[in-house]
C-alpha positions as CSV (number, residue, x, y, z in Angstrom):
1,X,73.8,117.0,94.7
2,X,70.6,115.2,95.3
3,X,72.1,111.9,93.6
4,X,74.5,111.6,96.3
5,X,72.9,112.1,98.9
6,X,70.5,109.7,98.3
7,X,73.1,107.3,97.7
8,X,74.1,107.6,101.3
9,X,70.7,107.3,102.6
10,X,70.7,103.8,100.8
11,X,74.1,103.0,102.1
12,X,73.2,101.8,105.7
13,X,70.1,99.8,104.3
14,X,72.1,98.3,101.8
15,X,74.5,96.8,104.2
16,X,72.1,95.6,106.2
17,X,70.6,93.7,103.7
18,X,73.6,92.5,102.5
19,X,74.2,91.3,105.8
20,X,71.1,89.1,106.1
21,X,72.1,87.4,103.2
22,X,75.5,86.5,104.3
23,X,75.3,83.2,106.5
24,X,77.2,82.6,109.7
25,X,80.4,81.2,108.5
26,X,80.8,83.8,105.9
27,X,79.8,86.2,109.3
28,X,82.4,84.6,111.1
29,X,85.1,84.5,108.6
30,X,84.6,88.5,107.5
31,X,84.8,89.1,111.6
32,X,88.0,87.2,111.8
33,X,89.6,89.5,109.1
34,X,88.3,92.5,110.6
35,X,89.8,91.3,114.5
36,X,93.3,91.1,112.6
37,X,93.3,93.6,110.6
38,X,95.7,96.0,112.4
39,X,98.1,92.7,112.4
40,X,97.9,92.0,108.7
41,X,98.4,95.2,107.5
42,X,101.3,95.4,109.9
43,X,102.9,92.2,108.2
44,X,102.0,93.8,104.5
45,X,104.0,97.0,105.2
46,X,106.9,95.0,106.6
47,X,106.9,92.9,103.1
48,X,106.7,95.7,101.4
49,X,109.6,97.2,102.6
50,X,111.7,93.8,102.9
51,X,111.1,94.1,99.4
52,X,113.0,90.9,98.1
53,X,113.2,89.2,94.7
54,X,112.7,86.2,93.0
55,X,114.5,83.2,95.6
56,X,115.6,85.7,97.7
57,X,112.4,86.0,99.5
58,X,114.1,84.7,102.7
59,X,112.5,86.6,105.4
60,X,109.2,87.3,103.6
61,X,108.3,83.8,103.4
62,X,109.8,83.0,106.8
63,X,106.8,85.6,107.9
64,X,104.3,84.5,106.2
65,X,105.0,80.6,107.5
66,X,105.7,81.5,110.5
67,X,102.2,83.1,110.9
68,X,100.5,79.5,109.8
69,X,102.3,77.4,112.1
70,X,101.5,80.3,114.8
71,X,97.8,79.4,113.8
72,X,97.9,75.7,114.1
73,X,99.0,75.0,110.5
74,X,101.3,72.0,109.8
75,X,103.8,74.0,107.6
76,X,106.7,72.0,105.1
77,X,109.4,74.4,104.4
78,X,111.8,74.5,101.1
79,X,109.2,72.2,98.9
80,X,110.0,71.6,95.6
81,X,113.5,72.1,96.0
82,X,113.0,76.5,96.5
83,X,114.1,77.3,100.3
84,X,111.2,80.1,100.1
85,X,108.4,77.8,98.9
86,X,106.1,76.2,101.5
87,X,103.0,74.4,102.2
88,X,100.9,75.2,105.0
89,X,97.9,72.6,105.9
90,X,95.1,72.5,108.5
91,X,92.5,69.8,109.0
92,X,91.4,66.5,107.3
93,X,89.8,64.8,104.4
94,X,87.7,66.2,101.9
95,X,86.5,69.0,100.5
96,X,90.9,70.0,99.8
97,X,90.6,74.3,99.2
98,X,93.6,76.0,98.4
99,X,94.6,79.4,98.4
100,X,97.9,80.7,96.7
101,X,100.3,83.3,98.2
102,X,103.3,85.8,96.4
103,X,105.3,87.9,97.9
104,X,108.4,88.7,95.6
105,X,109.1,91.8,94.6
106,X,110.6,93.4,91.1
107,X,113.9,95.3,91.0
108,X,114.6,98.8,90.5
109,X,111.7,100.5,90.8
110,X,111.7,101.0,95.0
111,X,109.2,104.0,96.2
112,X,108.3,105.9,99.0
113,X,104.6,105.1,99.5
114,X,103.6,108.7,98.2
115,X,102.1,109.7,94.7
116,X,105.3,111.4,94.1
117,X,108.1,109.5,92.3
118,X,111.2,108.9,94.8
119,X,112.4,105.9,95.6
120,X,112.7,104.5,99.3
121,X,116.6,103.1,98.7
122,X,117.9,104.3,95.4
123,X,118.4,101.1,93.3
124,X,116.8,98.8,94.7
125,X,113.5,96.8,95.0
126,X,109.9,97.3,94.9
127,X,106.6,95.9,95.4
128,X,105.7,97.1,91.8
129,X,103.2,93.8,91.1
130,X,101.1,94.3,95.0
131,X,102.8,90.9,96.3
132,X,103.2,92.6,99.7
133,X,99.4,92.6,99.6
134,X,99.0,89.1,98.0
135,X,100.3,86.8,100.2
136,X,99.1,88.1,103.4
137,X,94.9,88.0,101.9
138,X,95.6,85.0,101.0
139,X,97.0,83.6,104.1
140,X,94.3,86.1,106.2
141,X,91.6,84.1,104.2
142,X,93.2,80.5,105.2
143,X,93.3,81.4,108.6
144,X,90.1,82.5,108.8
145,X,88.3,79.0,107.7
146,X,90.7,77.0,109.8
147,X,89.0,79.2,112.6
148,X,86.0,77.4,111.6
149,X,87.4,73.6,110.7
150,X,88.9,74.1,114.1
151,X,85.1,75.1,115.9
152,X,83.5,72.2,114.2
153,X,82.0,74.8,111.5
154,X,83.6,73.4,108.5
155,X,84.8,69.9,107.6
156,X,87.7,69.8,105.1
157,X,91.4,70.6,104.5
158,X,92.8,74.1,104.1
159,X,95.6,74.5,102.4
160,X,97.8,78.2,101.7
161,X,100.8,77.9,99.0
162,X,103.7,80.2,99.6
163,X,105.0,80.6,96.2
164,X,108.4,82.2,95.1
165,X,109.4,83.6,92.3
166,X,106.5,84.6,90.3
167,X,108.1,87.5,88.3
168,X,111.0,86.2,86.9
169,X,111.2,82.3,86.9
170,X,107.9,80.9,88.0
171,X,108.3,79.2,91.0
172,X,105.1,77.1,90.8
173,X,106.0,75.2,87.9
174,X,108.1,73.9,90.0
175,X,105.7,72.8,92.7
176,X,103.0,71.7,90.4
177,X,106.1,69.2,88.6
178,X,106.3,67.8,92.4
179,X,102.2,67.2,92.0
180,X,101.8,69.6,95.4
181,X,98.5,70.3,93.9
182,X,97.5,66.3,93.4
183,X,95.0,66.3,96.5
184,X,93.6,69.5,96.0
185,X,89.8,70.1,94.9
186,X,89.7,73.3,94.4
187,X,92.3,76.3,94.3
188,X,91.7,80.0,95.0
189,X,93.8,82.9,93.7
190,X,93.3,86.6,93.4
191,X,95.8,89.2,91.9
192,X,96.1,92.9,92.9
193,X,94.3,95.3,90.1
194,X,93.2,98.6,89.2
195,X,89.2,97.3,89.3
196,X,87.2,94.5,91.2
197,X,86.4,91.6,89.5
198,X,85.8,87.7,89.4
199,X,88.3,87.2,87.1
200,X,87.0,84.9,84.7
201,X,89.8,86.2,82.0
202,X,92.8,83.9,80.4
203,X,96.4,85.3,80.4
204,X,99.1,84.6,77.7
205,X,101.4,81.5,77.8
206,X,105.1,82.2,77.8
207,X,108.8,81.1,77.2
208,X,111.7,82.3,78.5
209,X,114.8,81.1,77.3
210,X,119.0,82.6,77.0
211,X,121.0,82.9,74.1
212,X,124.8,83.0,74.5
213,X,127.0,83.5,71.2
214,X,130.9,82.8,71.4
215,X,133.1,84.4,69.3
216,X,136.9,85.1,69.6
217,X,138.2,88.3,70.9
218,X,140.8,90.8,69.3
219,X,141.9,93.9,69.2
220,X,138.9,96.3,67.5
221,X,141.1,98.5,65.6
222,X,144.8,97.1,65.3
223,X,143.7,93.4,63.9
224,X,139.7,93.3,64.0
225,X,140.1,90.6,60.5
226,X,141.7,88.1,64.0
227,X,137.9,88.6,65.7
228,X,134.5,86.8,65.2
229,X,132.4,89.1,67.3
230,X,129.8,87.5,69.4
231,X,127.8,91.0,69.2
232,X,127.8,90.9,65.6
233,X,125.5,87.7,66.4
234,X,123.8,89.1,68.8
235,X,122.6,92.4,66.8
236,X,122.0,89.9,63.4
237,X,119.9,87.6,66.3
238,X,117.6,90.9,67.0
239,X,117.3,92.3,64.1
240,X,115.8,89.0,62.9
241,X,113.8,89.0,65.6
242,X,111.9,92.5,64.7
243,X,111.7,91.7,61.0
244,X,109.9,88.8,61.8
245,X,107.5,90.6,64.0
246,X,106.1,91.8,60.7
247,X,105.1,88.6,60.6
248,X,103.3,87.2,63.6
249,X,99.8,87.3,64.8
250,X,99.0,90.3,66.5
251,X,98.3,88.6,69.7
252,X,102.2,87.2,70.3
253,X,104.2,89.2,71.9
254,X,108.4,88.8,71.7
255,X,110.7,90.9,74.4
256,X,114.4,90.6,74.7
257,X,116.9,91.9,77.5
258,X,120.7,92.5,76.5
259,X,122.5,91.1,79.5
260,X,125.8,91.4,77.5
261,X,126.7,92.7,74.8
262,X,130.7,93.3,75.5
263,X,133.0,94.6,78.1
264,X,134.8,97.6,76.5
265,X,135.0,99.7,72.4
266,X,138.3,98.7,72.0
267,X,138.0,94.6,71.5
268,X,135.9,92.8,69.4
269,X,133.5,90.7,72.0
270,X,133.7,87.7,72.1
271,X,130.9,86.4,74.0
272,X,127.2,88.5,74.3
273,X,123.9,87.2,75.9
274,X,120.3,88.3,76.2
275,X,117.3,87.1,77.5
276,X,114.7,86.2,75.1
277,X,111.1,85.8,76.0
278,X,107.9,85.1,73.6
279,X,104.6,85.3,74.2
280,X,100.8,84.2,72.9
281,X,97.1,83.6,73.7
282,X,97.7,79.7,74.0
283,X,100.6,76.9,74.1
284,X,99.4,75.9,70.7
285,X,100.5,79.1,69.0
286,X,103.7,80.6,71.0
287,X,105.4,77.3,70.6
288,X,105.9,77.4,67.0
289,X,106.8,80.8,67.6
290,X,109.3,80.1,70.1
291,X,110.8,77.3,67.2
292,X,111.0,79.9,64.8
293,X,113.2,82.4,67.0
294,X,115.6,79.6,68.0
295,X,116.2,78.6,64.3
296,X,117.1,82.3,63.9
297,X,119.9,82.3,67.0
298,X,121.2,79.6,64.7
299,X,121.2,81.6,61.3
300,X,122.7,84.9,63.3
301,X,125.9,82.4,64.4
302,X,126.6,81.3,60.7
303,X,126.5,85.0,59.5
304,X,128.8,86.2,62.6
305,X,130.8,82.8,62.6
306,X,130.3,82.3,65.9
307,X,129.2,79.2,68.1
308,X,125.6,79.6,70.0
309,X,124.0,78.0,73.0
310,X,120.1,77.9,73.7
311,X,119.3,77.3,77.6
312,X,115.6,76.9,78.0
313,X,114.9,78.8,81.7
314,X,111.3,78.1,81.9
315,X,107.7,78.4,80.0
316,X,104.0,79.0,81.2
317,X,100.3,78.2,80.5
318,X,97.6,80.4,80.1
319,X,95.5,80.2,82.7
320,X,92.7,77.4,82.1
321,X,89.5,79.8,82.8
322,X,86.1,78.7,85.1
323,X,83.5,80.4,85.0
324,X,81.4,78.3,87.4
325,X,84.5,79.5,90.2
326,X,83.5,83.0,88.6
327,X,80.1,83.0,89.3
328,X,80.6,81.7,92.9
329,X,82.9,84.8,93.8
330,X,80.8,87.2,91.9
331,X,77.9,86.5,94.2
332,X,80.6,87.3,97.0
333,X,81.7,90.3,95.4
334,X,78.4,91.5,95.9
335,X,77.5,90.9,98.9
336,X,80.9,93.0,100.1
337,X,80.1,95.5,97.9
338,X,82.8,98.1,97.0
339,X,85.3,99.5,98.6
340,X,84.9,103.0,100.1
341,X,87.9,105.7,100.1
342,X,88.1,108.6,102.1
343,X,88.5,112.5,100.2
344,X,92.4,111.8,101.1
345,X,93.0,108.1,99.4
346,X,90.9,109.6,96.3
347,X,92.9,112.5,96.2
348,X,96.1,110.4,96.5
349,X,94.8,108.3,93.7
350,X,94.4,111.3,91.5
351,X,97.7,112.8,92.0
352,X,99.3,109.4,91.3
353,X,97.8,109.7,87.9
354,X,98.6,112.6,86.9
355,X,102.3,111.9,87.8
356,X,101.7,108.8,85.4
357,X,99.8,111.1,82.6
358,X,96.6,109.3,83.4
359,X,93.0,111.1,83.6
360,X,92.2,111.6,87.2
361,X,89.3,109.7,87.5
362,X,90.4,108.4,91.2
363,X,89.5,104.7,92.3
364,X,87.6,101.7,90.8
365,X,86.4,99.3,93.0
366,X,82.6,99.1,91.5
367,X,81.3,95.5,91.5
368,X,80.4,95.5,88.1
369,X,78.8,92.4,86.4
370,X,80.6,88.7,85.9
371,X,82.7,89.8,82.0
372,X,81.8,87.8,79.3
373,X,85.4,85.3,78.8
374,X,87.5,87.1,75.6
375,X,89.0,84.9,73.6
376,X,92.2,86.5,72.8
377,X,92.0,89.1,76.4
378,X,96.0,89.9,75.7
379,X,97.6,91.6,79.1
380,X,100.2,89.8,80.9
381,X,101.2,86.1,82.0
382,X,101.3,84.2,85.4
383,X,102.5,80.9,86.8
384,X,99.0,80.4,88.1
385,X,98.2,78.9,84.3
386,X,100.5,76.0,85.4
387,X,98.5,75.6,88.7
388,X,94.8,76.1,86.8
389,X,95.7,73.0,84.5
390,X,96.4,71.0,87.6
391,X,93.5,71.8,89.3
392,X,90.2,73.9,88.8
393,X,91.3,77.5,89.7
394,X,89.0,80.4,90.8
395,X,91.0,83.7,89.8
396,X,89.8,87.3,91.9
397,X,91.3,90.6,90.6
398,X,90.9,93.5,93.9
399,X,91.8,97.3,93.8
400,X,94.6,98.4,95.1
401,X,95.5,101.5,93.1
402,X,93.9,104.0,90.9
403,X,92.4,103.3,87.2
404,X,95.1,103.1,84.6
405,X,97.6,102.6,87.0
406,X,100.8,101.2,84.9
407,X,101.7,98.1,86.5
408,X,105.1,96.9,87.4
409,X,105.9,100.9,88.1
410,X,107.0,102.7,90.9
411,X,103.4,104.3,91.2
412,X,101.8,100.5,92.6
413,X,104.5,100.4,94.9
414,X,103.4,103.4,96.4
415,X,99.9,102.9,97.0
416,X,100.8,99.3,98.0
417,X,102.4,100.6,101.0
418,X,99.5,102.8,102.3
419,X,95.7,102.8,103.2
420,X,94.6,102.2,99.2
421,X,96.6,99.2,99.4
422,X,95.7,97.8,102.5
423,X,91.9,98.2,101.9
424,X,92.2,95.9,98.6
425,X,94.0,93.7,100.7
426,X,91.2,93.3,103.2
427,X,88.5,93.3,100.8
428,X,90.3,90.0,98.8
429,X,91.0,88.5,102.0
430,X,86.8,88.5,102.8
431,X,86.4,87.7,99.2
432,X,88.6,84.4,99.4
433,X,87.6,83.6,102.6
434,X,83.6,83.8,101.8
435,X,84.1,81.8,98.2
436,X,85.8,79.0,100.7
437,X,83.3,79.0,102.7
438,X,80.6,78.0,100.0
439,X,82.8,75.4,98.6
440,X,83.3,73.6,102.2
441,X,79.5,73.9,102.8
442,X,78.4,72.8,99.2
443,X,79.9,69.7,97.6
444,X,77.5,70.6,94.9
445,X,79.5,73.6,93.9
446,X,82.9,72.1,94.0
447,X,81.4,69.6,92.2
448,X,80.5,71.7,89.0
449,X,83.8,73.5,89.5
450,X,85.5,70.5,88.7
451,X,83.3,69.3,86.3
452,X,83.7,72.7,83.9
453,X,87.5,72.0,84.7
454,X,87.6,68.8,83.0
455,X,85.5,69.8,80.3
456,X,87.7,72.9,79.3
457,X,91.0,70.9,79.6
458,X,89.5,68.1,77.2
459,X,92.2,65.9,76.4
460,X,95.3,68.5,77.0
461,X,97.9,66.6,78.2
462,X,100.1,69.5,81.0
463,X,103.9,69.3,80.9
464,X,105.7,71.6,82.7
465,X,108.1,73.4,80.3
466,X,111.2,73.7,82.3
467,X,114.6,72.2,82.1
468,X,115.5,68.8,84.0
469,X,117.0,69.1,87.4
470,X,116.2,71.7,90.0
471,X,114.9,75.4,89.6
472,X,117.4,77.7,88.4
473,X,117.7,79.5,92.6
474,X,121.6,80.0,91.6
475,X,120.7,82.2,88.4
C-alpha cells in the first residue's frame, strides 16, 4: 500500500518533469491529438464496425482519405492499381517523412466490444489485428505535423500512405513496386500490440502460392478406375509437406489451407486447390524451402496421375531493423510514459484473459529499455518489410489489448472497439508525431537513420516477389 501511495505522489512530479523536457513542437502535436481525440475515436469505431477485408476496404479507405483532404493534404487515390490504396501529401521540400496506415479486417471473427465471445454479426469480419486503430493513429500524427508545417514551425513534407490488404495479399508490395517511397527519407510505422515499445525486432519473410490439381471425374463406386483423383494428389502433397517438417530448420514455418478438396462423396474429384505459405527469418532461408515444396507438388501430381499448376500470389521480405530510429522512438516513449488504465479497463482485460485461458495479469504498457535485436525473432510477417528494404523504417508497438492476448482473434476485436484500444491509438499517434518532430528538426538524426539503413541493406538488391501484372483485386 505504501509503495502504491509513493508512486501516486511521484506521478504529478514525473509528468511535470517530462513536460519540461518536451519541446514546444512536441507539446503542440500532443495538444493537437488531444484536441481531436473524440473525433479520432469516432472514426476508429466507424472503421471497427465496417470491418472491411482485403481490397474491399472501400468505405474505410475513403473515410481516411477524405479526412486527409479536409485537412489540406493533396490526396492521390487508387495508386498502384488498387482502388483502396492512396497517398496523402502535405508540404514541400526535404525532409520527406512518411507514416503508414492500415485498415483491413480479418474474416470470420466479428465480435462485440465485450470480454466474452459473442459476434457482432455472425460470420462477419472483425478487426482482430487492430487495424481500425492503426490507420487512424497514423493519420492523426500526420495531421499534427501538417499543422506545424502550415504554421511555419517545421519545414519539409509529410506523407500518409493508406495501405490496403495487409492481412491477405500484402498491398504494400505493389506500392513499393510503383516507387511510391522513392522520394521519402524516413518512414514510420506502428502496430497494435499487447505491449508498448520501440520495436527493433525483425519479422519473418514469407511467400504465398496456390497449388491446383486437375484430374478426371468418375463415379466413385461404379467405375472409380476411370477416375484420376485431384484430391488424392492434394492429400499426397500435404502428406509430403508434413513429412518435410522434420527436416527443416526450426525457424521455418509452413502453413496450408485446403480451399477445394472435392464437392461430393460419390464423385472422384477432378479438381482440388490449396493455398500454401512458407516463412523463415530471412528471405534467403525461405526461398530454398519454397523451391522444395513446389517440387513436391509435381511429385504428388505424378503419383496421382493428374496435372498440376502453381500460381504465385505474393511474397514479402523480413523487416530491416533500424536501431538508430528505434532509439529516437524510445526517447519519445519515455517522455510520454506508460498508458494509465481505470479499474474498469483493468477488469475488462482480466476477463479477456480468463476467456482466453491466460494468467489474469491485466494490462502491460510499461516503457521498458530498448531491447536487443534478436537474430531469430519468430512471430509473424508484414509487408512493412518490403517498405523497410526501400526506405529507412522506424517501428513502434503500442498496447491495445491485455498481456498474452491471442492475436488475430475475437479478443483483439473486443478491445479495439472500446477504451483500451482507443487509449493505445491516441498514445501511438503522439509517439509517432513526436518522433517525426525530431526528424524534421534535426537533419543529423535523419542522416544517422539513413546511414544505418544503407549499412544493414548492404548489397541486397530488392526484388518484389509478385507475379507480373496488376494486384489480385478479384481473387
